[in-house]
N, C-alpha and C positions, 0 to 999 in steps of 0.2 A: 389964899392960895392953898393953905393946908386944908380947908374944907372941901375943896374941889378934889383933892388927891383920892380920897376914899371913893369918890363918885366915879372916877376914872378906873381905879383898879378893880372894883368889885365887878363890873361887867366884863372885864377882860379875864379875871380868874374864872368866872362862870362859864365863859365861852371855851377855856382850856379843858374843862372838865367834860365837855361833849366831843373833844377830839378823839379819834380813833387811831390806833397804831396801824402802820401799813403791814398788811399780811405778807408774809415771805411766800415766795412762789414755791410750789411743790415740784420736786425733781421726779420726773417720769421715766427717764432713761438716761444713762451715761456710757459714753464710749470714750476710751483713752488710748493714747499712742505714746509709748516710750521712745523718745527720740535719740538717734545715734548719728555720729559722724561716720565718714567712710572707713576709718580704721576701727570702728566698732565701739569707740568710746562713748559714754553717756554724754547727752547734750541737752536733755530737759524732757518736759512732759507736756502734751497737748490734750485737751479734754473738749468734748462736745457734749453739752447737757441740753436734753429736751426737758423744758420745764412748762408749767401751766402759763407763763407769760412769754414763751417763744423758746427758740433754739440759740444757745450761746456757746461760742468757741473761746476757750481760755488757753493761754500759752505761758509757760515759764521755761525759759531755755537760757543757754549760754552760747553766745556767738564767738567766732574765732577772733573777732576784734570789734571795737567800736565801729558803728556804722549803720546803714540803712539796708535791710534785706527784704526781698521779695519772698513771698510764700504762697502756696497754692494747695488746694485739696486735689489729690491725684486719683485716677480711676481704678488702680490696681493696689491690693493691700500686700505689697511685696516690696522689701527694701534690701536689695543686694548691692553692696558697694563693689567698686568704689564710686561709680557714677550713678547709681540709683535709677537707671533707665527701667529697671524692673517695675517701678511704680507706674509705668505707662504715662499716657498724656494727662492733661488737666481733666478733673471730673466735669463733664459737660454733656448731661443727658439731653438737653435741649438743642445741642448742636450749634451753639452760637460761636461768635468770634470772641477773641480774648479782650479783656479789660473793660473797666467801668467807663472810661473815656472813649471807648470805641462805639460808634454808632450801631454796630452789628453785635456788640457785646452785652452782657458780660457772661463768662462761664459761671456755672454754679460753684466751681472750684476756686474763682478769684477770690482772694482775701487781701486785706490791706498790707501795705509795707509795715515793717516793724523796726523800730530803732533799738540797737544795742547801745548802752550806756558806756562810759569810760571803764567801768568795771566788767563789761561784756555781757551784762545781764539784759534779758528781754523779757517783758511781761506784757500781756494783752488781754482784755476781755472785749469781745465783739459780738454783737448780735447778728446772727445769719438770718437771712430773710429768703423766703421762697426756696427752702431746702427741704428734701426728704431724706430721712436717714435710712429707712428700710424698704425692701421691695425691688423689683426689676429696675426702677429708674432712681432708687436710692443710692447713697454714698456706699452703704454696707450691702450691696447686691452680692451675687454669688462669688464674685472674685474680691470683694472687699474694697477698702480706700485706704489712702495713706495722706500724710502731710509732708511736703517737701519744702524746705527753706533753701533759697537760692543765694548766690554769692553777691548779688548785687540787687539794687532796688528795681522794682517793676515799674515800667513807664505807663502802665495802666491803658495801653492802647495797641501796642504792636502784638499782632497774631503770630505764633501761638503762645508765647510765654512771656511777652512784655519785656524783652531784651533783659531778663533777670540773670542770665548767665548759668553757670554750672549748678548742678544740685549738691549741695554740701552737707545737708541734714535730712534725715528721713525717719519716719515713724509710721507703723502700721496701726490703724484703729481697731481695737478689740471691745466687744460688748462688755460693759461692767455690770449693770444691773437694769432690770426693767420691772416696772410695776404694772 
């Protein structure tokens, strides 16, 4: 058995030397939204990063309590409390209905529900598909875009907002850097 061990280890070590490390994706553009509650207090940060491997949405926030919350990208970059209706409807340049489970959906602004832990923390990294950031059909068109977190979970099918309730947290996306 001892004579076989070197015979098994040497080919394994040789193959390890040919492995290449995974290249980190290059960041091309970053937009951020500082999130606030209706009373103006800080609630977190959302980031959309355009990278060579896709467009990613990241969220670090603090919810009012533990639970599940719906959230959406909204068509207007304006967050006036207390109800945040200034953010307009969901961002929906293709004029679809709401929800990933709706046969007529989903909006470009539909995002997954997020869970706040017992300490009220929310974190998420999510790859966005078929999204355009800039230009007339982009999230960052002439009137900008925003993120809304709603008081309840999104049911992923009811138009226009998935029965997700009141808008409780809002943030306006602002360009960070472009390459």
